[in-house]
N, C-alpha and C positions, 0 to 999 in steps of 0.2 A: 725701586727704579719709577726713573721723574713722567710725568707727565704723558710729553709729550717720545716717551720708550715707550708708554704700556699703547700707546696709538699705535705702535708700528709696530707692535712685539705678536707672535701669532697668534691668527688668530683676531686679532685687534680689530673694528671698528666695521667686522660684518653684518653684515642685513639679518639680520634678528628680531619676527611679528610673531609672541604668544601665538599663534593662530590651532584654533582645537581642529580646523580642519586636518583631514586624512589624505594628502595628496599620496597620489600613482606609487611616484614614488618613497614616499613613506611604508604605504600599504605595503608594498613591492619587501620592503628591505629590513620595517620586522616580520614578514611572516619568512626568508631569510634564515635570518640572525636566529626565531625561534626553531626551529628545523635545526640549525649547525649545533645549538645549543643544546638539543634537548638530544643530540645522538652522540651528544660531546663527552655533557653530564647527564642525563636521566634525573636531570631537580626539583625536587619534594616539597610544596612548600605544607608548613606546616604552623597552630599553634594559633591563638586566636584572631587576633586582627583580620578586619575589613577595611580595605580601601576604602573611602565613601565615594557615594555617581560619581555625585557632586561637589563642587563645593570646593577651595584648595586646599587644599595636602602636599607635605614634605612626603615624599616615601626617606626616609634616615637606614640608608642599611649599613650593617659592621666593614669595616673597608682593610681587606688582604692579598686579594689583587685586579690585576687588572680588569679581568674579566668579569669581574663584580657590577658595575654598569648595568651588562648584557644580562641579569640575570632580575631586573625588575621587572618586565614583558613579561614573567608565570604570575605578575601579584597581583596587576588588572587589565580590564579591558582600554583602560582611557586611556589617551596621548597622553603622552612625559612629556616631561625635558628636563634638559641636566645640563648637570655644573662643571663640564669638562675642566682640564688641564692644557694652556693655551701651546703647551710645543709636542700636542698631539697631531694640531697645526702646519709643520716643520713638513709636514708628508701629505702634498696635497688632493693627491684618490684621500686620503684619509678624517680629511677635514671637511671637505665637500659632501666626503657620509655621515658624519656626525653632524653640519650643516644641517643635514634633509633629514635626522633624526630625532631634532628638535636640539642637541647640544650648543651651547656656544660655548666662548676660551673665560678663563680665570687667572690671572698671572696670579700666582698664590703668596709671593713675593713680601707683601704689602695689600695694604687695603687695596681693590677692585673697587672703583667705584658704579664704573661701564655694568660689571659682573654683578652686584648689587641688586642693581635699576632691573637689567634686564630679567632675577631670582625675580624683585618682587613685582614685573609685573607681568612675570607667569603665572602667578598667585592671586592677583588683580584679580586677574580675568578670571580664576575659576576654576585654576590647570593646578595641570601636578606635575611638583620638581621632586626632582630626584636630586638625592643633597647629602655628601659623605661629611658626618659630621665629625669625624676627625682629623678631615682637609688630607689629608694624603695615605696611604699604604704604610701599615702598620706591621709585626710582628708577631708570636708571640699567639698567646691565649687570652691575654688580661688585656679590657677598655682605659685606654687609658683619661689620663683631660681633653675630655669635646669644647672643639670651638665655641661657641655660643652666635656663632649665621642661623641655626636653624631656629630658635627658638629666638630670637632677635626678630626677625622677615612670620614665622608665625605673632607671632606681636604684631608687627606693622600690618599681617591682610586677614590678622583673624582663622590662618592656617590652623586646621589637626596633622599631626605628626604623627606620624609609622614609625613606631621602630621596628629594624630587617635583623633577625641574625645571619652571620651567610659561612655555615659548617663546607669546607673541601674544597672551594674555589682555590686555598694556599697551595695543596698539595695541587692543584689539577696546575697551577699553574702562574708557579711559586715569582718572587719579583727576582727580577733578572734573566728568567727567563723570557725568552723568544717563541715561544710555539704552547698549547694546553697540550694537555693530556689527559685520555678518556679517566674522567674518579664521578665520582657518584657526587652531589652538594646538592641539602638538601638548610630550605628554607625559610629560617622562624616569624614569620610575625607574629610581634608584641597588640595589645592592646593599644589603638592611638592616645597620645597627648593630649589633651585640649591644649589651646593657645595660651601664650597667659594674659593672666584678668587683665583689665585696667582698672582703674580710684574712678576716684569721684570729678577728675580734675581729665579726665579719659590717659590719663598715660599711665604706663606702663615704668613700674621702679627698676633700675636695677637692679635686684635682689629678687626684687622673681624674677627677669631673665634668667639670676642666674641661678636661684630651683631647678627652673622648668627641665634647667642644660642638667645639672647632676639627676633628675629626675630622670629621665633620655637614658646618660650612664648608665645608669641601674641597670634603665630597658631593655638597653644593649647588649650589657651584659647577662644577662639570665639570659637574652634570645643566640645569643652568639654558644652559650652552654650547650644549653638547648639542641640547636642546629650541627655544633660540635661534637652531641652526647653517640 
C-alpha cells in the first residue's frame, strides 16, 4: 500500500493524542465493557506479573480471538492505548468507540509509519500500550514466530514488556464467529521483560532486539500453556 493509499484507508488520519486523562466517555465505556466481559467470560487473572503503576509499559497478549483486546482492562487500572487493525474502522460507530477507548489504526499489509509513531508517542509519554506481538489472530496451542515491534518499541522508549497468556477466548469467540458465547477465560501475566539494553554508543543492536523477541515468545508460550491448563 502506498503512502497516499494508507492516508485514505479506514481510520487513517484520525486525530490521536496519547492523553492519560480519563474522559467521561472513556470512563463510561470502560465500565460498560468491564461489566459485559465479566458477565460473559468471568475472567480470572493469574501469574506473577504486575503492570507497573507508572512509566512506559507494553502489554503483549496472545491473540486467538477478536475479543482478546478487551481483557487488558482486567490487568491494570491505568488507562491503556491500543493498536487495532484499520479494517475495524469500516463501521463508523465502532471506529468512534475505538478512538474513545484509546485505539488507533494500523495497516497490517506493510510497514505503517503512522501507527509506529503513534505507538512510540504513547510510550514516550509514559503510558500503557497494548500490542499483540503475533501481529494477527492465530489458531492452535503453539506460539509461532513473533513480530519484533514490541522489542523495537521497548528499545526506543525503555518500556517494560508484560507477556499475557489468554486461555479460553478462542472457545468463546473463534475466528469467523461474529458473536461471542459465554465461556470462562483465564489470563496469565508473566514477569515483566526489561527493555533491550543499549551499548556504549546509546544504540541497541539488532541481535539484542531479536533475542528479546525470542524471550517474549518463550514467556508467551508459558503463559498461554498456564492459562489454557
